[in-house]
C-alpha positions as CSV (number, residue, x, y, z in Angstrom):
1,M,0.0,0.0,0.1
2,Y,3.0,2.3,0.6
3,S,6.1,2.7,-1.7
4,D,8.1,3.8,1.6
5,G,8.0,1.4,4.5
6,S,8.9,4.6,6.6
7,V,6.3,6.7,5.5
8,Y,4.0,3.9,7.0
9,I,5.5,3.5,10.4
10,C,5.4,7.4,10.7
11,R,1.5,7.8,9.9
12,I,1.0,4.8,11.8
13,V,2.9,6.5,14.9
14,C,1.2,9.6,14.5
15,K,-1.8,8.2,14.8
16,Y,-0.8,6.5,18.3
17,M,0.5,10.0,19.9
18,R,-3.0,11.0,20.6
19,F,-3.3,7.8,22.9
20,K,0.0,8.7,24.8
21,I,-1.9,9.5,27.9
22,V,-2.8,6.0,27.9
23,F,0.4,4.5,28.1
24,I,1.1,7.0,31.2
25,L,-1.8,6.1,33.2
26,V,-0.8,2.1,32.6
27,L,2.8,3.0,34.0
28,V,1.5,4.5,37.1
29,F,-1.3,1.9,37.7
30,Q,1.3,-0.7,37.5
31,N,3.7,1.2,39.5
32,L,1.6,1.9,42.3
33,T,-0.1,-1.5,42.6
34,A,2.1,-4.2,41.2
35,Q,3.7,-6.2,43.9
36,V,6.2,-9.5,44.1
37,G,3.6,-11.6,45.4
38,G,3.4,-15.3,46.5
39,E,3.3,-18.1,44.0
40,T,-0.2,-19.8,45.3
41,L,-2.4,-16.8,46.6
42,Y,-5.6,-17.2,44.8
43,P,-4.3,-19.3,42.2
44,F,-7.9,-19.5,40.6
45,L,-7.6,-16.6,39.0
46,N,-5.1,-17.4,36.5
47,I,-7.0,-20.6,35.5
48,A,-8.8,-19.8,32.0
49,T,-12.1,-21.0,32.1
50,S,-13.0,-20.0,28.6
51,P,-13.3,-23.0,26.1
52,K,-11.6,-21.2,23.4
53,Q,-8.9,-19.8,25.5
54,V,-8.0,-23.1,27.0
55,A,-7.9,-24.5,23.3
56,L,-6.0,-21.5,22.0
57,G,-3.1,-22.5,24.8
58,G,-4.4,-20.8,27.9
59,V,-3.2,-17.2,27.4
60,T,-5.0,-15.3,24.7
61,L,-6.1,-11.9,25.1
62,T,-7.5,-10.9,21.8
63,S,-10.7,-13.0,21.2
64,T,-13.3,-10.4,20.0
65,N,-16.2,-12.7,19.8
66,D,-15.8,-14.5,23.1
67,V,-17.6,-12.4,26.1
68,S,-15.6,-14.6,28.8
69,Q,-12.2,-12.8,27.4
70,L,-13.2,-10.1,29.5
71,L,-12.4,-11.8,32.5
72,W,-8.6,-11.7,31.6
73,N,-8.8,-8.8,29.1
74,P,-11.4,-6.0,30.1
75,S,-10.3,-4.1,26.6
76,M,-11.7,-6.4,24.3
77,V,-15.1,-5.1,24.2
78,A,-16.6,-5.5,20.9
79,N,-20.2,-4.6,19.6
80,E,-20.8,-8.2,18.7
81,L,-20.6,-8.9,22.5
82,D,-23.3,-6.8,23.6
83,G,-25.9,-9.0,25.4
84,D,-24.0,-12.0,25.4
85,L,-24.3,-14.2,28.6
86,A,-21.9,-17.4,28.8
87,V,-21.5,-20.3,31.2
88,N,-18.5,-22.1,31.3
89,Y,-17.5,-25.2,33.1
90,T,-14.4,-27.3,34.0
91,N,-14.3,-30.6,35.3
92,Y,-10.8,-30.3,36.5
93,I,-7.8,-32.6,37.7
94,A,-8.4,-34.1,41.3
95,D,-12.3,-33.9,41.3
96,I,-12.2,-30.2,41.2
97,N,-14.9,-27.9,39.6
98,V,-14.2,-24.8,37.8
99,G,-16.2,-22.4,36.2
100,S,-17.6,-18.7,35.3
101,L,-20.4,-16.6,34.3
102,V,-19.8,-13.6,32.3
103,Y,-22.4,-11.1,31.2
104,A,-21.7,-8.0,28.5
105,K,-24.3,-5.0,27.9
106,S,-23.6,-1.9,25.9
107,I,-24.7,1.0,27.8
108,N,-24.5,3.2,25.0
109,P,-22.1,2.9,21.6
110,K,-21.0,6.7,22.7
111,Y,-20.0,5.4,26.5
112,G,-18.8,1.8,25.7
113,M,-19.8,-1.6,27.5
114,A,-20.2,-3.0,30.9
115,F,-19.6,-6.3,32.0
116,L,-20.3,-8.6,35.2
117,G,-18.5,-11.8,36.2
118,V,-18.2,-14.5,38.3
119,Q,-15.2,-17.2,38.7
120,Y,-15.7,-20.1,41.0
121,L,-13.2,-23.4,42.0
122,D,-14.5,-25.7,44.2
123,Y,-12.1,-28.1,45.7
124,G,-14.8,-30.7,46.7
125,D,-15.0,-32.4,50.3
126,F,-12.1,-33.5,52.9
127,N,-12.1,-35.3,55.5
128,R,-11.1,-34.0,59.0
129,T,-9.1,-36.3,61.2
130,E,-7.2,-36.9,64.1
131,A,-3.8,-36.0,64.1
132,S,-2.6,-39.0,65.8
133,G,-4.8,-41.4,63.5
134,P,-7.0,-42.4,60.5
135,E,-10.4,-41.9,62.5
136,I,-12.7,-39.6,60.2
137,L,-14.4,-36.8,62.5
138,S,-16.3,-35.0,59.9
139,T,-15.9,-33.4,56.8
140,F,-15.0,-29.8,55.3
141,T,-15.4,-27.9,52.1
142,S,-12.6,-25.4,50.2
143,R,-14.0,-22.7,47.8
144,D,-12.9,-19.7,45.8
145,L,-14.6,-16.9,44.6
146,A,-14.1,-13.9,42.8
147,F,-16.7,-11.4,41.6
148,S,-16.0,-8.7,38.5
149,L,-17.2,-5.6,37.5
150,G,-15.7,-4.1,34.6
151,Y,-16.0,-1.5,31.5
152,G,-14.5,-1.2,28.4
153,Y,-14.8,1.7,25.9
154,R,-13.4,1.0,21.9
155,L,-12.1,4.0,20.3
156,D,-10.4,4.4,16.7
157,L,-7.4,2.2,16.6
158,I,-7.6,1.8,20.6
159,S,-9.9,0.3,23.1
160,I,-9.3,0.3,26.9
161,G,-10.8,-1.3,30.0
162,A,-10.7,-1.9,33.5
163,A,-12.4,-4.6,36.4
164,V,-12.3,-4.7,39.9
165,K,-12.6,-8.0,41.5
166,Y,-13.8,-9.5,45.0
167,V,-12.1,-12.3,46.0
168,S,-13.5,-14.7,48.3
169,S,-11.8,-17.7,49.7
170,K,-12.4,-20.3,52.2
171,I,-10.5,-23.1,53.7
172,E,-12.4,-25.1,56.6
173,S,-13.2,-22.5,59.0
174,Y,-10.6,-20.0,57.6
175,T,-11.6,-17.3,55.1
176,S,-9.9,-15.1,53.3
177,S,-10.9,-11.7,51.0
178,A,-9.0,-9.5,48.4
179,L,-10.0,-6.5,45.9
180,V,-8.0,-6.9,42.8
181,F,-8.0,-4.9,39.7
182,D,-7.1,-5.7,35.9
183,L,-6.4,-2.9,33.3
184,G,-6.4,-3.6,29.5
185,I,-5.2,-1.9,26.0
186,T,-6.0,-3.3,22.9
187,F,-4.4,-1.6,19.7
188,Y,-5.8,-2.3,16.2
189,D,-3.8,-2.0,13.2
190,P,-5.9,0.0,10.6
191,N,-4.1,-1.8,7.6
192,S,-4.1,-5.3,8.6
193,S,-5.7,-7.8,10.9
194,F,-3.9,-7.4,13.2
195,I,-4.6,-7.1,17.1
196,A,-2.0,-6.4,19.9
197,S,-3.3,-6.6,23.6
198,L,-1.6,-5.9,27.1
199,S,-3.4,-6.8,30.1
200,F,-2.2,-6.1,33.8
201,R,-4.0,-8.8,35.8
202,N,-4.8,-9.2,39.4
203,S,-3.1,-6.0,41.0
204,G,-4.1,-5.8,44.5
205,N,-4.0,-6.5,48.4
206,Q,-5.9,-8.5,50.7
207,L,-8.7,-7.1,52.9
208,S,-8.6,-10.1,55.4
209,P,-5.9,-12.7,55.5
210,Y,-6.6,-16.3,56.6
211,L,-4.6,-15.8,59.6
212,D,-2.9,-12.9,61.2
213,K,-0.3,-12.2,58.6
214,K,-1.8,-10.3,54.9
215,E,0.0,-12.0,52.0
216,D,1.0,-10.6,48.5
217,I,-1.3,-11.1,45.6
218,Q,0.8,-12.3,42.5
219,H,0.1,-9.9,39.6
220,N,0.6,-11.2,35.9
221,I,1.3,-8.7,32.6
222,I,0.3,-10.7,29.6
223,F,1.2,-9.4,26.0
224,A,-0.7,-11.1,22.8
225,T,-1.3,-10.4,19.5
226,E,-3.4,-12.3,16.9
227,Y,-3.1,-12.1,13.1
228,S,-5.9,-13.5,10.5
229,L,-4.3,-14.4,7.0
230,E,-6.0,-12.5,4.4
231,H,-7.3,-15.3,1.8
232,V,-7.2,-18.4,4.1
233,P,-9.9,-19.0,6.9
234,L,-7.1,-19.2,9.1
235,R,-6.1,-17.0,12.6
236,F,-2.6,-17.1,14.7
237,Y,-2.4,-16.5,18.0
238,V,1.0,-15.5,20.1
239,A,0.9,-14.7,24.0
240,L,3.6,-13.7,26.1
241,D,2.6,-14.4,30.0
242,E,3.9,-13.5,33.2
243,L,6.3,-10.6,31.8
244,N,6.7,-9.4,35.6
245,N,8.4,-12.6,36.5
246,W,10.8,-13.2,34.1
247,Q,12.6,-16.1,35.7
248,L,10.1,-18.1,36.0
249,S,11.3,-21.6,34.8
250,E,11.5,-24.4,37.5
251,A,13.7,-27.3,36.9
252,N,11.8,-31.0,36.0
253,P,12.9,-33.6,38.9
254,S,12.0,-36.3,35.7
255,R,15.3,-34.7,33.6
256,E,17.8,-35.5,36.5
257,K,20.8,-37.0,35.1
258,V,22.3,-39.8,37.2
259,N,25.9,-40.6,36.9
260,L,27.7,-44.0,37.5
261,N,28.4,-43.0,41.1
262,G,24.5,-42.2,41.8
263,E,25.3,-38.3,41.9
264,S,22.5,-36.4,40.5
265,T,22.4,-33.5,38.2
266,P,19.2,-31.2,37.9
267,E,17.9,-29.9,35.1
268,Q,20.1,-26.8,33.6
269,I,17.6,-24.2,31.7
270,S,19.2,-22.1,29.7
271,P,17.9,-18.1,29.3
272,I,16.6,-19.0,25.8
273,E,14.5,-21.5,27.3
274,N,13.7,-19.8,30.2
275,A,12.1,-17.2,27.6
276,L,10.4,-19.8,25.6
277,R,8.2,-20.7,29.1
278,H,6.2,-17.6,28.5
279,L,5.3,-18.6,25.1
280,S,1.8,-20.1,24.0
281,I,0.5,-20.0,20.7
282,G,-2.8,-21.3,19.1
283,A,-4.3,-21.2,15.6
284,E,-7.9,-21.4,14.5
285,L,-9.6,-22.6,11.3
286,W,-12.8,-20.7,10.0
287,P,-12.9,-18.0,13.1
288,E,-15.3,-16.5,11.5
289,K,-17.6,-19.4,10.2
290,M,-20.4,-21.2,11.9
291,F,-18.0,-24.2,12.9
292,S,-14.5,-23.3,13.8
293,L,-11.8,-25.6,14.9
294,R,-8.8,-24.6,17.3
295,I,-5.4,-25.9,18.5
296,G,-2.8,-24.7,21.2
297,Y,0.4,-25.1,22.7
298,N,1.8,-24.0,26.1
299,H,5.5,-24.4,26.2
300,R,6.2,-23.9,29.8
301,R,3.4,-26.5,30.6
302,A,4.6,-29.0,27.8
303,E,8.5,-28.6,29.8
304,E,7.5,-28.6,33.3
305,Y,5.0,-31.7,33.0
306,Q,7.0,-34.0,30.2
307,L,8.1,-36.9,31.6
308,Q,11.6,-38.3,30.5
309,E,11.7,-40.0,27.3
310,V,7.6,-40.3,27.4
311,R,5.4,-38.6,25.2
312,T,2.8,-37.3,27.4
313,G,0.9,-34.8,24.8
314,A,1.6,-32.0,27.8
315,G,1.2,-28.2,26.4
316,L,-1.1,-29.5,23.6
317,S,-4.8,-28.4,23.6
318,Y,-7.6,-28.4,21.0
319,G,-11.1,-27.7,20.7
320,F,-13.9,-26.3,18.7
321,G,-17.0,-23.7,18.3
322,L,-20.2,-23.9,17.0
323,N,-21.8,-20.6,16.5
324,T,-25.8,-19.7,15.8
325,K,-27.5,-16.6,15.6
326,W,-28.9,-17.6,19.0
327,V,-26.4,-19.6,20.8
328,K,-22.9,-20.5,20.6
329,I,-21.1,-24.0,21.7
330,D,-17.8,-24.3,22.6
331,Y,-15.4,-27.3,23.7
332,A,-12.0,-27.8,24.9
333,F,-9.6,-30.5,25.9
334,A,-6.2,-29.8,27.4
335,K,-4.0,-32.2,29.8
336,F,-0.8,-31.9,32.0
337,Q,-0.2,-35.4,31.9
338,E,-1.9,-38.6,31.0
339,G,-3.5,-38.9,34.2
340,A,-4.3,-35.3,34.6
341,K,-6.5,-34.1,31.4
342,Y,-9.5,-32.1,31.5
343,S,-12.1,-30.7,29.5
344,T,-14.0,-27.4,29.4
345,F,-17.3,-26.5,28.1
346,G,-19.0,-23.0,27.5
347,L,-22.3,-21.9,26.3
348,T,-23.0,-18.6,25.2
349,L,-26.6,-17.1,24.9
350,H,-26.8,-14.1,22.2
351,L,-29.5,-12.2,24.2
């Protein structure tokens, strides 16, 4: 379209300059609220509940026709989401139940879109026993809940969004609560089918701890892109997860090397391998049709759950979507290892 590539870049940069205040707000937000937190506090917030997201590798941010995507990126507002109500359910590993409910409604074309969301994780029933013996005294439950309220606004080349989440967690008689925030920003290239998005997730603080000491909440910064081919009904997704926690790799115990003397050497993870563990990719065939097929790959999951000299299929995921005028049905399948696989189901009503 342009004979000189530099002219094209300059024009795009000039168009984006008027949105530079958004970048400043993003940086201020991150500096004020972000903390280096624990690895296990409210981990259910980082479990994808959208079948489409699960099928595409688990970390996508740019699905314009998936109302459940708003739970991960509040800037992904689009006209086609107006009135959508999604219910998702996952029969997770170890009989854990995970699910979500999301509803989006346009306030006014001039004023953007609001959405409500609920995420839950039910760990099931546990036996309460004496410390000195196996006698079962009673049972207790454990669950996590998050209630979201968000808003997004679409401009010409950019959309922005924010959400606040109230988190409630219960383990036996111990309870905890927190208030966290999400902030998203998405750019649309006006000359191609390219979308880039940045999401700041779960920045906030505990309101009440399980015991006497408050814990840090691990936030997450994700960068994701999407590109659709012009003459082929194929769409590609790429995401980089946990950019705020760059050194995230953990050695896989099954890859320890043992010499003739019986001495073991743990797996050595190179800087390049560590960088790749932030990566997840996905592809969708016929994304705008009634029926679509999806496949994804999460490199970190593949490396950390792979067994030595055994093909487990860890990191791979796939699924499909069936979309009609009134309803959409989605399904995804993924697994950590052969004995730890799960299915995710989604039903979206176009109200």
